[in-house]
N, C-alpha and C positions, 0 to 999 in steps of 0.2 A: 467417545472415541473419535468421532468425526471432527469434534471441536479441536482435539489435540492434532489431528491430521492437518486441519485448516491452519492452525497456528504454525505447525511445522512447515507447511508449504509457504506460508508468508515469510517465515524466517529464511527459507531458501531463496525466495525472490528478493528479499532484502540483501542477502550476501551477493547475489548475482548482480544487483544494480548498484552496489557500493562504488564501483569504479566511476559510474556516471555521476553519482552524488558527491564525489570527493570535493569538487570545487564549489558545491552548492552555496555554502555559506562561510567559505574559508575566510573572507575578508572581515567578517563580523565575529569570528571565533572568540576573540579576546574581549569583545564588547558585551556579550550576553552573560548574565549571571547564571550559575549552575541551576539554581532553583527554577529559573525561567526556562532553561533548556529542558529540565525534567517535566515541567508543566506542559510545555509545547509538545514534547514527545508523547505524553499521556493523551492529550487531546487529539493528536494526529492518529495515534493507535485506535482510539474510539472511532474516528472517521474511517480508517482502514477497515476495521471490523464490520462497520455498517456497509461500506461498498462491497466487501466480500460477501456479506449476506445478500445484498441485492443481486449481485452477479450470480450467486448460486440459485436464487429463486428464479431469476430470469432464465437461466439455463434449464431449470426444471420446466418452466412454461414452454420454452422453445422445444425441448424433447417431447412434451405432451402434444403440442400443436403438430410436431413432425409426425408423431405416431398416428395422429388423427388425419394426416394427409392435408393439413391446412398450410399449403405452401405460401399462400399470400401472407399469412401471419408470420411465418418464419422469416420471410423476406424483410417484413417490417421490424422484426426483433433483432436482425443482424447488427444494425448500426448501434441501437442502445446498448446491446451486449458488448460491443467493442468499446463504446464510450465508458461503460462501467469498468471494464477491464483496464483501460488507459488511466482512468482516474485512480484506481487502486494502485497502479504502478506509480503514479505521481506521488501518492501518500507514502509509498514504500521508499521512494527516493528522498523525500523530505525527512523520513525517520532516519534513514542512513546518514544524511547530512547533519542531523541533530547528534547522532551517536558519534560520528567522526569529530565533531566539534567538542563534545564532552570528552572523548578519548584523547584528542590532542591536547586539550587543556590540562588533563591529568598527567599526561606524559611530560608535558612542558613545564609543569609547575614544580617537579621534584628536583 
């Protein structure tokens, strides 16, 4: 059930960041074959899943350290946690760009 929630959360983040990603690869939209776009999307989704897992584990470590009163450790974990979240968001933006390119190609080809 957690996995479904994580995927749902990721889908929500992708929708929210779609506006940012709109111009991500618009110039190359007609130059990338559909099978390449699908493979890129698959690989980026794998990376996104990995970063989401890392962010969750780091969050658990952070909460445990906080419960144990280890403020020095939570201070050191703040920056890596933000970086993991930023990288996950970047992957979401890339996926959005790939989806927009694939969607635009389908709409423009009919």
